[in-house]
N, C-alpha and C positions, 0 to 999 in steps of 0.2 A: 221773572222771579216767581217760583212756585210757592206761594205763601202757605197753602194747606200742607204741603210736604214739609216746609220749614217748621211749622208748628208741630206736626206729627213727629218729625225727627228729633226735635228739641225734647219732647217728653220721653222719647225712647232713650236718648243719650243721657238725660239727667238721671235715669235710673241706675246708670253706671257710676254716678258720683261717689257712692260708698266705697267702690273699689279704688278709686283715685285717692280718696281720703285715707283708706286703709294703708295703701302703699306709702303715702306721705307720712302718716302718723307712726307706723311701725318703723320706718327708716330712721325717723328722728329719735324714737325711744331707744333704738339700738345705738344710734350714733352719739347721743349725749354722754353716756358714761364712758364709752370707748374713746370718744373724742377728747374727753377730759384726761383720760389715762395717757393718751398719746401726747397731749399738751404737757403733762407733768413729766413725761420721759424726756421731751425736748428741752424743757426748762432745766431739769436736773442733769441733762446730758449723760444719761446712764450708758455705760460702756456696752458695746455690741448692739443694744437696742436702739440707741440714738441714731446711728447712720441708717439702720433699717427703716425707722420711722420717718426720717427725713426723705429717704428715697421713695417710700410709699406715698407720702403726702404730695411730694412733687409730681410723681407719676399720675396720681389720681386727679390732681388739680389741673395738670397740663393737658390731659387727654380729653378730647371732645366726648361729651356724654353719649352721643349716638354711637361712637366707635366703641366705647366701653360696653354698651348694651349688646352690640353685635358680636364683639369678641367673647364676652362672658357667656352669652346664651348659645353661641355656636360651639364653645369648647367645654364649659363646665359639665353639662349632662354627659358628654362622651367620657370625660375624665372620671366622673363619678361612677359611670357604668363599668369602666375598666377596673377601678379600685374596688368597688363593692362586689361586683359579680364575678369578675375574672380573678382578682387577687384574694379577696376575702371569702368568696363563694357564698354570699348571703342570699342570692337569688331575689334581689329587690328590683322592682320595675321602675328604674330611675326615670325613664322617658315618659312615664305616666304621672310624674310629679306635677302638681298644679303650677303653671307658669307664674302665678302671683308670688310664689315663694322665691323664684329666681329674681323677679322684679324687686322684691323687698331687699334681697341680698345685694343686688347691684346698687340700688339707691342708698342703702345703708353704708356700703363701702365709700360711696361718694360723700355722704354726710359725715362719716367719721373723719375723713381727710380734711374736709373744710372746717368742721367744728374744732378740730385740734388746733388749727391756726386761730380761730375765733377765741377759744379759751386761752391759748398761749398769750395772745396780745392783751386780752382782758386782765389776766393775772399779772402781767408785767406792769400794768398801770397802777397796781396797788403798791403803796409805799412799803418797802421791805422792813421799815421800822415797826410796822404793826405786827409782823410775825415775831420780831425780836421781843417786842413788849409782851406778846402773848406767852412766849417761852419763859420770860422772866417772872410772870405771875403764876407759873406752874403748869401751863398747858403743854401737852405733847405736840410735836410737829403735826400729827394727823388732826388733833383737835384744833390747832391753830388754823389749818386749812379749812376744816369743816365748818367751824363756827365764825371765823373772821374773814379769811381770804376769799373763799368760794362765794359766800353771799354777796360780797361787794363786786366780785368779778362778774357774777351773773347779771347784775344791774348794768354793767358796762357792755356786756355781751348781748343783751336782749335785741338791740337794733340789728346787729349782724346775724343773730339767730333767725330773726324775722325775715331778713333778706334771703338767707339760705333756705328757709322753709318755703318761701315763695318760689325760689328757683327749682326746688325739688318738686313742688306742686306742678309747675309748668313742665318740668322734665318728664313727669308721668305720662304726658301726651305721647311720648316715644315708646311707652310700654306695649303699644299695639304690635311692635316689631317682635315682641316676645309672645305673641298670641294672647296677651292679656285683654280681656274684654272690658276695657275702661272706656271713658267718654269718647275719645277719638276713634277707637276701634268700632264701637257700636254705631256711631254716626256714619263712618265710612262704609260699614257693612250695609246699613239701610240704604245709603245712596247708591251702592253698587247695582241695585235692582233697577233703578230709574235713571242713573247717571246724573242726578241732581247734586253734584258734588259741591257746587257753590253754596247752596242752601245748607248743606251739611257742615261746611267749614264755618259758615256764619253762626250756626248753632254751637259749634265747638268754641268759637271765639266768645260768644255770649256767656256760656257756662263757665269758662275759665276766667272771664272778666269778673263775673259775680263772685266766684270762689276767691280770686285774688284780692278783690276789694274787701271782702269780709275778713280775710286773713290780715290784711294791712290794718284794718280798724282794730282788730283784736290786739295785735302787737303794739299799735300806737297807744291803746288804752293801757296795756301792761307796762309799757315804757314810762308813761306818765305816772301810773300808780307806784311803781317801784322808785321812780325819781322822787316823788313826794315823801315816800317812806324813808328814803336815804337822807333827804334833807331834814326830816324830823329827827332821825337818829343822830345827825350831826349836831343839831341844835341842843338835843339832850346831852 
């Protein structure tokens, strides 16, 4: 075990943590509103959109993450190049786009599909009578969702959102296949000079273990906080 190399690589890899957090955070920020929109479409079973949403969520959830990354990164730049440069004649350097953008798009698409199911199941746990009562006191359907249904659904959805966030965080370790210089990519690059890959993998494990533990603590605290708030609201 090359301990000095392990320590050196750890500090090199940990500098890439902001990239990992950026991909995770941006994916969730995009996924939360779009995931709720898709959940609403599935609950309302809107014509034309409903089968498309069901097909999309089923495809994204059933396909391995690594396969989605490989397919997306190998096809999207080429498709954009044909559309933007050959069809629209905009003369944009598509292949010079920062790979972080592609990574965020891929993980956002994954987040949207999974969050749609999280929100759908959470909304269905709310008693339909609450919406009817809100409409009877003069609220519009949108106000009923915004002020009554959604806040309660979020409380129920927090544990599943936490699990999804953790899965996306771990999934960002595959972003190195898109040439993104995140934790895994940096550690493997450093190890390629001395072939001390075991030490590099240990560093990757330690960093993701720390990040995952912090994330679980945050969501556990959030779940307890919202749970107490919900109980207080029930008592009142």
